[in-house]
Every structure is written in C-alpha cells, then in structure tokens.
Steps between C-alpha positions, in 0.01 A plus 500: 500500500632845401440771755410846356732789555389820672653841470485664842567375847147585610350282228683186600262211568608176655444165338214413732299811397559431129381143537191608692415757228536236230281252689787263580545315826824550686631328808525727802791414725407576857701438815370406841656388826375171646565367849662156484345406834131583467451617140419864583535723194614863502571748219819611675770338708472503879739369758227336706200315357168647625334160456714272715740744666817329371803704397672501158254258337365725219653403165443680171305308237399601152168412347392530138150619418347532156337830423159499330445598136344816358157417632635460853299181558622156399255303293457187710203268508348427840331166542176517689489277807196378684463413865392144582320381814741302712260206509527469120878506481641166386689333782853388419576139591860470386696243701810603688836367391684286754851640548624172649601679823236465770618795705488725192154369411382580853621859480347549154165371624508157336714546190580733212204686348515555120502868409632612840787740561709404804772706666768320700706741712791459732857599576769415245641151552209376713409219256230640270662380177569160651138451603362612165740283301397197705131581455528564125686170455221307668236687302681426175503132593119510511474607133484867604741694274686775684708795379760612756643843413806602699625855478779445750661178380595349167342180379820315584486620860135399523595155371765469773236565767261259332768228501556551872126489569441213254242718326544407134202454269461565125174690560679753721623778270756751627604834354737776608308811396433846642298658217128467572409503131736207440339316793156551346634366168627189678159448655338518157750249364505243782140540628580403861247458779726666756744790462760574769679838490807512724517779589270791419775750589708386201222514239455819299263633238669695217223761486580611857817709512589438865750236606402139580398462862358851530149559623373588152652191337384261772148641498465500120649154451275353768197662339582343164559162659164528674326566166691208348387267780134596473495509119659159444379328819868454584627460855793735563734507798723804543786522748581821684793582724458693824802714584551723803691766310215571256733517197267262318123537518360233728189296421280656769378768259371222272285318754181666381564391139553127550261225607724334756793626709738249657793596720795272563628561852793372700864564573752417231727337759221274634359196325128559548291716267140621535285570194213727608195614303408860582251540214311233308191553288461125457558377855554589863756755612762463774554139392859381540714227349817378671813384321850395595792601280727208423770421246244352259268800532197585711337211685149521645457489877215260562460568873564868583422461870761228539752713315444808718516298823789271404762695697284617788683485834324348801516629855618848395321814617363737236366241254133451413316324217197636320278385211474758223268482200703558183227520239298180535772304681577504874870507584661454841775758552736565788530850644808594699539799731795638692443750780808642671571804714644808332736769619359765266214740565294371207472120472506329160197337344589285198301237309592279205218341303216712641401861562708647780218744583285198586773371730522837675123498555508148650781604734291796614211264577732271696626790707167673560266202545730230638755703696816399307750782543649528150588870490871432548516188284617451143270268305575300187240280325583263217278282279707187440539384141490837325123502448306824555192497723229759467185360659409600859444137607870476590474774767465257791810306397698826480383600848579156645849495348574851635376409849691170487826676422437773756438245777764259364242222520443272197161390372395139461649343186159370379300825547362717218363851552237656273307823554480873432582732789300820556614817672298420812673164535217289357557209264287525186380219278678388183386353171531134391590369843392149396766485229766636733421242770503223239853602398597513870375144541682378189829643624471320836432798729291418807358833621364813338432829679224662292233773536182407684302687231564209260363235735155468347403329177753216480646206689879500551700176466523288812879463492564877514438677831321829441562785744234768444603847616326838500792721600872512447547458873325162485720399205812598692376301799455191283835537324734619776307488824363851558582869464726726700221668695 
C-alpha cells in the first residue's frame, strides 16, 4: 500500500486515520498492565496491585483489537435462542470412564466424565505428571485413546518416565507441543477421548501477545480448551503449578472456568500424597484420595486410617485420636499437642494441618471453662500424616490433646474423641456419627467419647463403649480424670 504525501506539517495524518477514512480495518495496539497474582487489569503501571495488595506483580501486556469498518458496526448474524423448560431438557446418560485407579475414581466422583474440563493443581515435583501418566496408561489399555501433550518435557523424556512406571501402550499418544493451535490440530488428527495438557503455564496462543504463563495466556488458553471439551465431548485434564513467588500465574484464577478442581497435597520429602477435590460438578467435594510415592510410581493406600495411625506412640501425653469425615469416607487421624512454659511475654500458638485460630479458641475455652492456666504456655498442635482438617468435629480431640500435654497425663490407647466444642464449653453434635463409629470398630478401638446430642435414632455396636458427654468438662473427666477446678 502506498501512503499519500502531504505538504504541511499540520496536514499530516497517521496511517490509522487514513485507513478509517477509506473504510479499512486496522489493528489497534493497546497496552495494559495485568497482575500476575489475581488478574487485576490497569491502564498504567502501579507498584502495588489494588486487587490483591501484592507488590511488583503488574506486568505490561499488549492486546490487539480490530477496528470496525466505515459503518462502525460489524455485520454479524445472531442466532436466535429459545428458553426450554428444565423438565423438557434431555437428560445425559453418558457412562463414566474408569481410570483404573480407585482413589482417583473416588475423588472424581466415580470416574472420568466425557466433555469435562479438569484442573489438577499442586506444587512442582509433587507427582502430578506421574499420577496422570499412570492413569492415562490404564485408560489407554481399556481402548480409550489418550493424547498426552507435554510442554515441559520432550517425548524422549516422557518415554523415560513411562518406562520407569511401566506405562507403555500404543493407544497412548505423546507430543511435546506448546502452541495451542498445534494441539487442536493433533486432536483433529488423532481423535482422542482424553486430552492431557501438562502444564497450562507452558501453552500459548499466538493471537495473544503476552508471554506463556501470564494471566492473559492462561485465561485465554483455558477458555479455548473449555470450548474444545464441550464442542467435541472430549475430556480434558490440565495441569497447573502453584508457586509462592507468583512469577507464573497459578491455577486458582481458573477454578470458575473448569468443571472439577483437584489439588495434590503433601511434602516432597515425604512419601504420602493427598489428592483432594475442592470443586466437582459431577460428584461430591472435599473427597480425598491417598497415595504413597514409591520407585515404581504412586501406589494407592487402601486403608488410610491404618496408615495415619501406623506410627502412633502409646503411653505418651499429648496424643489423641479422632474420626474425621473426608468427603464420604471416615478416617481416623492422630492429633498431637505440645504445651510447655514460655519465658516470653507473649506465648506462641502454632498449628500444622488445621486453622490456628481454631486452636486459640479451644485454648481459651479450656482456660475459661475448665480452669487450665495456659496464659504462660506455648502450644503446638500437629495433625499427623500431613492431612489438613477443617471440620469442627475434631475440636474435642484438640482440646483433649492440649489438656493431656498440659497435665502430662496420656489418654487411653483405644479411645477416640469426636465432637464440636462451643464457646460456653458445650459439646455439639456431629454429622455421620454412625459411619465414624463403624470405622472406629473396624480399626479395633474400644471406646468413643461422643456428643450426647447424637444419641437418638441409632443403635451403636455392642463391642464399642460409647461415652455420651454434654460438656467439654465431662469429656475431660472421661479421658483424663477431671478438670483443674
């Protein structure tokens, strides 16, 4: 295109104005600053993000927008849609695909749903790729073609991991690709039933000018994958890393876009891993699956209660066992507490595996209602096994372990404590007590201290002694032999 010449400086017109006058569309290059932590957008750079309050997280990104033609309105056809009564909507009855891993099936709600978009998050090196490669191998063995796209490793490196895991199958296709358009072309060519993208932070769309891993790229690529999953009835699993530094956009901003969110938890230097469902449109939430990392890969833990109690010491003060509902499964977990005198003005209150504010509240109840003088005591509470507890039914076990450590008096080795503690010292009822007591019986425990509010409506097993309590003082009397009053 030849640009016309103009005589004077005042008559100079830029290329964009000439194109607009001639009815041509021109791409407008516009810059914006996007927070890499929360996705907040600003037209100018700021040192601190107004959305999340983090410092130095706004990064400049350029976006390309097409200007309209001479008429100013693009000529697009709008398809008319009609609303349908919900009773007349055809019900989908597609069977779930068995992944071959029972713990993964439990967390997914019974298996893999066709057309679903699943996000698997976790720290780097926790075992996400290992779990997915094992699952895709077993799916491929059931005549379920799978395309595994790795943006972090070459196909040769993926083959090395597959050899170690013994996960080789001709229906498992692997590709080392980061271009989303190339991934879509591979899907059209292979026609898989499952697509795994590892990881979403390495995939980029050429139309978006920002770097791979930025908020704009992650959001746009996930949106296109979601449309691909719904349009082709293709199950897609995307992997997302969670980093503390925030240099790469984490998957939390994508939770509203996907159908299922799974988080892989655990310490890299420990063998046990917990796969937790925090969102699931096709099953229950807060379901967990337990795995053990071994040389041949991840191995399912068939009895979680036995695993959590395998190294429990007997006859030691500060230890108490509780039954927590993790999704639909009761799990017996040991709680440990250490209470020791401090020489500082402000004592420490620390908790691992549960909310430390909850621990502080329980200590206040112990001091106010039961007379335990804890003002000059440091307190440390630990949930053994690395699992995180969030339900209030473990309050009584926390209180008993704190009182046991404070008095230096151990609890009985076959006692289990279940109940929510109120601010007035009362013990409130819990849900699914029948299932918890059944797990207590299966694990060989002989006595359960439980809320009296759950006494009606069912018959407890004869070989488990039930101690019904209304207050925390009664629970302390049953466990340790009274309060300090």
